[in-house]
C-alpha positions in Angstrom: 0.0 0.1 0.0 2.9 2.3 0.8 4.2 2.3 -2.7 0.7 2.9 -4.2 0.3 5.9 -1.9 3.6 7.4 -3.0 2.7 6.8 -6.6 -0.7 8.6 -6.1 1.0 11.5 -4.4 3.5 11.7 -7.3 0.6 11.6 -9.9 -1.5 14.2 -8.0 1.4 16.5 -7.4 2.1 17.4 -11.1 -1.5 17.4 -12.0 -2.4 19.8 -9.2 0.7 22.0 -10.2 -0.5 22.1 -13.8 -4.1 23.1 -12.6 -2.7 25.8 -10.4 -0.5 27.1 -13.2 -3.5 27.1 -15.6 -5.6 28.9 -13.1 -3.0 31.5 -12.5 -2.6 32.0 -16.3 -6.4 32.5 -16.7 -6.5 35.0 -13.8 -3.5 36.9 -15.3 -5.4 37.3 -18.6 -9.0 37.9 -17.6 -9.9 39.4 -21.0 -9.5 35.9 -22.4 -12.1 34.6 -20.0 -14.5 37.4 -20.9 -14.1 36.9 -24.7 -17.0 35.2 -26.4 -16.5 33.2 -29.5 -19.8 34.3 -31.3 -20.1 37.6 -33.0 -23.9 37.9 -33.2 -26.7 40.3 -32.4 -30.4 39.5 -32.3 -33.0 42.1 -33.0 -36.8 41.8 -32.6 -38.6 44.2 -34.7 -42.4 44.5 -34.3 -44.0 46.5 -37.1 -47.6 47.7 -37.1 -48.0 49.4 -40.5 -51.7 50.2 -39.9 -50.9 52.3 -36.7 -47.4 53.5 -37.9 -45.6 51.9 -34.9 -42.2 50.2 -34.8 -40.7 48.7 -31.8 -37.1 47.4 -31.8 -35.3 45.3 -29.1 -31.7 44.7 -29.8 -29.6 42.1 -27.9 -25.8 42.6 -28.0 -22.8 41.7 -26.0 -22.0 44.5 -23.6 -18.2 44.4 -24.3 -18.7 44.7 -28.0 -21.1 47.5 -27.6 -18.8 49.5 -25.4 -15.8 49.0 -27.7 -17.7 49.9 -30.9 -19.2 53.0 -29.2 -15.9 54.3 -28.0 -14.3 53.7 -31.4 -17.1 55.6 -33.1 -17.2 58.4 -30.5 -13.4 59.0 -31.0 -14.1 60.0 -34.7 -16.9 62.5 -34.0 -16.6 66.2 -33.4 -16.8 67.3 -29.7 -20.1 69.0 -30.1 -21.7 65.8 -31.5 -20.1 63.8 -28.6 -21.6 66.2 -26.1 -25.2 65.8 -27.5 -25.6 62.1 -27.6 -24.7 59.0 -25.6 -21.9 57.1 -27.4 -23.8 53.8 -26.9 -27.1 55.1 -28.3 -25.3 56.9 -31.1 -23.4 53.8 -32.2 -26.7 51.7 -32.3 -28.6 54.4 -34.1 -25.8 54.6 -36.7 -25.5 50.8 -37.0 -29.2 49.7 -37.0 -31.1 51.7 -39.6 -34.8 51.7 -40.4 -36.0 53.6 -43.4 -39.1 53.9 -45.5 -39.0 52.8 -49.2 -37.7 56.2 -50.2 -34.9 55.8 -47.8 -36.0 58.4 -45.3 -34.7 57.3 -42.0 -37.2 56.7 -39.1 -36.5 58.5 -35.9 -36.0 55.7 -33.3 -36.6 57.0 -29.8 -34.9 55.3 -26.8 -37.3 53.4 -24.7 -35.0 51.7 -22.2 -32.5 49.0 -21.7 -31.3 46.4 -19.4 -28.2 44.3 -18.8 -28.3 40.5 -18.3 -24.9 39.2 -17.5 -22.7 39.8 -20.6 -25.7 40.9 -22.7 -27.4 44.3 -23.2 -31.0 44.6 -24.4 -31.8 48.0 -25.9 -35.2 49.3 -26.8 -36.2 51.8 -29.4 -39.5 52.9 -30.7 -40.9 55.0 -33.6 -44.5 56.2 -33.9 -44.1 57.5 -37.5 -43.6 54.2 -39.5 -45.1 54.4 -43.0 -47.4 51.9 -44.5 -46.1 49.8 -47.4 -43.0 48.5 -45.9 -39.6 49.3 -44.4 -36.0 48.8 -45.3 -33.9 47.4 -42.6 -30.1 47.6 -42.3 -28.3 45.9 -39.4 -24.6 46.8 -39.6 -24.0 46.2 -35.8 -20.3 45.4 -35.1 -19.5 44.5 -38.8 -16.7 47.1 -38.8 -15.1 45.1 -36.1 -15.7 41.4 -37.0 -15.6 40.0 -40.3 -17.7 37.0 -39.1 -20.4 39.2 -37.4 -23.9 37.8 -38.0 -27.0 40.0 -37.2 -30.4 38.3 -37.0 -33.5 40.4 -37.2 -36.7 38.8 -36.3 -39.7 40.6 -37.8 -43.1 40.5 -36.4 -46.2 42.0 -37.9 -49.9 41.5 -37.9 -50.0 39.4 -41.1 -46.6 37.7 -41.1 -43.2 37.2 -39.6 -39.8 36.8 -41.1 -36.2 36.3 -40.1 -33.6 38.4 -41.7 -29.8 37.6 -41.7 -27.3 40.3 -42.1 -23.5 39.6 -42.7 -20.8 42.0 -43.8 -21.6 43.9 -46.9 -25.3 43.0 -47.1 -27.7 45.6 -48.6 -30.8 46.8 -46.6 -33.7 44.2 -46.7 -37.4 45.0 -47.3 -40.1 44.1 -44.9 -43.8 44.6 -45.6 
């Protein structure tokens, strides 16, 4: 039994040392722990063409939103930076809703919440035209070549799922 106990100690010793070393490496580089392998956003857009109402709920990773907003903000003149939140300004520039004539809908902020690593952002417009909208979801595409943005469209008469990747043109919903 004595030799087996010594062998077990020898086996556990290096394994335990390796586990401690790996833990210390992970603690030394916490950004690697926080990184996420998926570059996605999910948007739920509810469109009531008869009443002219659009509601948009956008889910993004909080770290990506912060990074993108700060990058965009650094390129803006000081007077523009002073008027608008960098986070909201970024989303308004990267998620665009227009009518068929490409007139942009004003999307008013209606709140947000954080759930762990995720942010949910709400926008609303009460001036949506009848006859369809053009949607462009460019969220984080300037940062990640593999970014995928999913837009789930819900309306009274139908639903659709739109997929946006880098370089995609705006897509029509009715």
